N, C-alpha and C positions, 0 to 999 in steps of 0.2 A: 769690430774694433771701434771703440769710441774715439772721437776727435777731441783732443785736449785744447781748451782755451784757458787763458789766464788773465781775466779781468781782475781789478782790485776787489770788486763786489759782484756776487751773483744774487740778484733779487728775485725771489720766487713770488710771483703774483703782480699783475699790472692793474690791480684794483685801486681804490681810493688811497689806501694806506701805502701801497708800493709806489704809486706815482708821486705822492707827496714826499715820501722819503727820498726818492731819486732826485726829484727837483731841487730840494734843499741841499742834498749831498753834492751834486755837481756845481751848485752855486757857491757852496762854502769851501769846497776842495777843488781847486781849478785843475788838478792833475788826475783826479780819480776817474777810473774807467769802470763801466758797469755793464753787465749783461742782465737783461730782464727776460725771464722765462714765464710763460703764461699759457694756461690750457685753453683760453678763449681766443677767438680769431681777431679780436680787437681789444684795445685797452678799455678799462672801465669796470672790470670785475662783475659783481652781481647786477650792476646797473644795466649791463648789456642784455640781460634776460628778464628784467623786472617788468611788471605789468605796464601797459601803455599810459595809464592815467597817473602813474606814480610821480610824485614831486619830492623835493627835499622837505624835511620837517623844519629845518632851521634855515636862516637866511643864507642865500647864495654868497653873500658878502664874506662869510667866514668859512667857506668850504672850497675844497679843491687843492690846488698847489699854490705855493707862496708867490711864485713869479708871475702868475697870470690870473687876472680877476675872472670870476665866473659871472656872466650876465652883465647888466648895466648898472647894478647897484641902485635901482630905482625903487620907489615905494609904490606898491600896487594900489590902483585906484578903483578896482572893481573886484567882485568875487568874495570868497570867504577869507581871503588874506588881505582884504582892503585895509589900508592904513599901515601895513607892515612891509618890511623889506621883501623884495621878490624872492620866490622859491623856484629854483630851476626845475624844469621837467626832466624826466628820465632821458628823453631824446637830447635835450640841451646838454646834459651831463656827459653822455656818451660822445657827442660831437666835440665837447670841450676837451675830453681826454685824448681824443684822436688828434686834435690840434696841438696839444701839449707834446704828444709823441712826435708828430711830423714837423712841428715848427720849432721846438725847443730841444728835445732830447736827441733825435737822430742827427740834426744839423750840427750838433756840438762835436760830432766825431768821436765822442767818448762813451756813447751808449749804443749797445747792440740789442736788438729786440727779437725774441724768438716766440712769436705767437703760435698757437696750436701745438704746443710742446708740453708734455707732462714731466714734472719733476718726479724722478723715480727712486732716487736713493741719495746717499751722502755725496752731494756735489755732482750728481749725474741727472741728465734729462734727455728726453727722446721725442722726436717728431711724431705727432699723431698721424700725419699724412704719409711719411716715408719710412718710419722706424729708425731713421738715422739717429745715432746716439752721440752725446757730448758728455765730457766731464771737465771739471775745472781743476786747475792746478792747486797745489798744497797751500799757496799763499793767498788764495782767494777767500774773502770773507763771505759767508752765506747768510743772506737776510731772508727770514721767513715773514712775508707780508700777508700770509694766509692763515695765521694762527687763530685769528678770531672766528674762523669758519662761518662767516656771514652766510645766512641761508634765506632764500625766498621760495615761495610755493612752487615756482617753475622748476626748481632743482630736483624734485623727486616726488614719489607717491606719498600720500599721507600715511601716518602711523596707524590708522584704523582700517578696518576691513570695509570694502564697498562692493555691493552686489553688481553684477553686470547689467542689471535692469535699472540701475540708478544713474541719473544724469549728474555727474560731478565734474567741475572744472576748476582750474586755478583762475585768479583774477585776470590773467593774461587773455583768457578767452572771452571776457565780457565785451570787449570792443568788436568782436566778430559774431555776436549772437545772430541767429538766423530766424528766430521766431519768439513770440512771447511764451512764458511758462505759467503753469497754474499757481506757482508760488516760488519764492526764493528764500534760501536759508544760508546764512553766513555761518561758517564754522571757524571759531577762533576769536580771541578777545583783544588783539593788539592793534597797532596802527594800520596794518594791512586790511584788517576787517573794517576799521573806520573808513579807510579810503574806498573800499568796495561798497560799503553802505551809502556813503555820500554819492558815489557814482550811480548806484541803482536809483536813488531818489532823484538825482539830477536828470534821469531819463524819463521821469514822470511815473515811475512805478509807485503805486500807493503804498504807504508804510504798512498798511494792514496786510499786504501780500508778502511782507518780509518778516522772517523769523531770524533769531540770532542765538546760536548756541554759544554760550559764554562760560567756559569752564571756570574761569576766575575773573572777577571784576578787576579793573586796572585803574590806577591813578594815571592821569595825563597831566602834562605840564602845559601851562598857558603860554602861547607863543609871544604874547605881549611882554612877558618878562624876560625875553631873550633877544631883545632888539638893540640896535645901535642908538646913539643919542638922538639922531634925526627922526627916528620913528618911535620914540618913547615920549609921550605927552608930558609926563611929570616925573622925571628921573629922581628928584629929591624924595618925593613921596614913596616911590617904588623902593628906593634904598632903605628907607625907614621900615617899610612893611616887611621886606626880606629879613632885615635884622631882627625885628620884633618876633616874626614867626619862628625863627630859629632859637633866639635867646630865651624865649618864653616857654619852650618845649622841654619835656623831660624824657620823652620816648619818640621813636619814629612815627608811630601812629598819631601821637599828639601833634607832631610837627606837620604832618600832612593835613590834619584838620585845621590847623592855624593857617597853613598856606591856602587851603580852600576858602577860609573865611575872608582872605584878602583877594581871592580870585586868581591866585597864583597856581593852583592845582585844581583839577576837575575829576569828576567821576560820573558815570552814566546815571546812577541812581543813588541819591543821598541816604537811602535807607539800607543800602548794602555796603558792607565794609570791604574795600578792595584788598585782595591778597597778592596783587602783582604790581610791579613797577618796572618798566623797561625804558623809561625816559622818553616815551612817545610824546610828541608835541602836537597840540591842537589849538585852534582859535575858538573863541566863544561861538561864532556862527557855525562852525563845524560841530561843536558840542550840541548846540540847540537842534541842528539838523538830525543828528543820529538819535537824539532823544525822541524823535517822532516815531521811531520803531519801538513799540511797546511789548511785542511778544519775545521776551528774553527767556531763554531756556537755561536754567542754572542747575544742572544735574551732573556736573563733572564732565570729564572728557568723553568724546565719542569713542565707542568700542567697535560698532558696526552700523552701517547704513544699508537697509533693505528698502525696496520700493514701498512696502507697507508698514515698516517699523524702523525706528531709530533707537538703537541701544546705546545707553550711556552708562557711566560708572555707577550712577545712583538712580537709575530707572529707565523706562522706555516711554515712547509716545508714538502715536500714529500720525504720519505726516500728511499734508495735503497731496492728493494725486498730482503727478507731473511736476514735482518740485525740482528746481535746479539748485544744487548745493554748490557753494563757492568755498573752496578750501583755502583758509587763511591761517593755517596752523603752523607754518614754518616759524622757527624760533627767532629769526632775525640774528641776534647775537646769542648763541647758546652758551651755557655755562662752560667756561674754560678755566682750569687752574692757573694761577699766576706762576710764572717761571722767571728766572733772571733774564733780563733783556739781553745782556752781554754775557756770553760764556764761551771762552776760547775764540774760535773762528766764527761762531754763530751769533747772530743778532735776531731776536724774536720780537717783532713789533707788537706792542700792546698799548692800550690806552694809558696815558699818564696825566691827561687833563680831562676833567669831568665833562662827559658827553661831547667831546671834541676829537673825533677819530683822526681827521686829516691833520689838524694842528698838532696832535700828539706825535704822529709819524714824522712830520716836518721837524719838530723840535728834537726828536731822537736823532735825526740826521745831523742837525746842528751840533748836538752834544758829541756825536761820533766824530765829526770833523774837528771839533774844538779840543776834545780830551782824548785824542785818538788811541793812545797806548795804555791809558789808565783805566783798566776794566773796573776796578773797585770803585773808583771815583764816579764813573758813569752810572754804575748800578746804584750807588748811594744817592745820586742826584735824581734818578728816574725810577721810582718804585711803581710797578704796574698796578693798575686799579683792578680790584676784584670784580667779578661779574655781578650783575644785578638781576634779581628775580622777584623777591618779596620786599615789602616796604622797609624792613629793617636794613636791607642791603644798601639802601640809599645813603644812610648816615655813615656806614662803614666805608663806602666808596668815596663819598664826598670828603671824608676825613683824610684818606690817603692822598686825594688830589690837593687838598689844602696844605698838607704836610710837605708835599712836593713843592708847592708854591713858596713856602718858607725857605726851602733850600735854594730855590732859584733866585730869590731876592738877594741872597748872599753872594751870588755869582754875577759880577758885572757883565761878563760876555753873554750870559743867558739873558739877563735883563735887557741889554741893548738889542739883542736879536728879537725878543718878544715885543719890544716897543715899536720895532719896524715891521713886524710880520703882519701881513694883511689877514692872516688866519686867526690872529689873537683877538678874542672877545674880551671885553672888560671883565675882570675876574669877579667883581662884586656887582656888576651891572653898570649902566651908563652913569658917569659922574654928573654932579649938578651943573646946570647951564651957567650959573654965575662964575666967572673966572676965579674970584677969590675963594668961593666955596669949593670949587673944583680942586684948587690947589690944596686946600685943607683936607679934602677927601682923599686925594692921591697920597698925601703925606701920611695919612692915618691908615692906609691899607695894610701895612705889616702888622700894626697893632690889632686891627680888626680881624685879620686872618688868625692871629694867635688866639684871640678870644673865641673865634669860631671853632678852632681846634679843641680848645678846652671844653666848650659846650658839646661838641660832637663826641668827644671821648666819654663825657657823662652820659649822653644818650645811648651810645653803644654799650656801655656798662649796664645801663638799665634794661635795654633790649635783651642783652644776654641773660640777665637775671630772670626776666620774664619768660624767655624761651625755655629756661631750665626747669620751670615749674609746670610747663604744659605737657 
């Protein structure tokens, strides 16, 4: 027999999105009660099982929950992030979320936390340790903070076959290597592979010993374009470059080439056209480091790895004996169809701000608390962003984000919340340093966003027409 509990909200998932949502919800609605159910033993979601050398891609300053800053908001003085706002490590992030739970949520008396519990059905969940079952009452709203299905390599086996005679590990195992190997092969083309590559090189492994199976080349974003005013040397110039790159483009492919010309986007090899964009962020030093690895294998996805042969979609090759393979093929944010965020008693957390997952979740909580009973209004204000995989998706996703911005500008309560939120990054980039120029810039933001939307609509139309001819 299941025990019935009746909180105002049941939040499924204590990862980054769930924590950000609950934090803003209990801050905005001083009476709301919340039960959080999570399959992990501690808050933090995928961060709790990510590889030891993982860090944020974006500044800690705009990540986490709204009520508590993450890190010291300092500018790094050493390393590959030198000159930029600090990036929290995985350990720092997990500790941060534990502090939020223990110091903010639970002491409020309005949050109950059920770690090591699986959500099993409509409003029902079960203890992994004891099988005790719970169900929520009919008036409880159910918040799915796991819809994005964020994945990291440690979550499961790779999608390809691997012989028992092959040494294959996830990036998690790199920190506990027991011996050197004859060679090292990275499998996957995203930020996880970049991190693993940088780690291998940092251990003194010669780049000649590293191979990289890259099914699709990727566009990477330059971290210097995603900074706060204090870590942006010339914000005026950067604003002009961003505007020129977009307004001068007619297709997404052209847009990325223009971004690359300004140093706002990167690729591993300028002679290879990237077919992937996941909004992974790198610095120029990181890019130059991974470019030291020259043995890039571009023959599609891996189908099978044997000790003496690697079989790919477009061919095979003979590997170096005693190769260690590092599986970096987890999709991170896999494709998920957009669904209404509010539907009856259900709230499905999705991104509504471009490459800002925690800020999106916090904003959704503010909208929920502010427009509580008006489902149509809430869904109109917050259109979910579609998933990104190929370069053309960039423009489609950015367009939806900017259209959301135009709606929020018309809502004083949302505008006021965004202005105060520590998670809010400047929508167009840091404003000019001169106070008068900054005031002009801020006043022009609505006009600039409308112009961006017009241009993005043109790019999306052109991309669609090109795709139809292929």
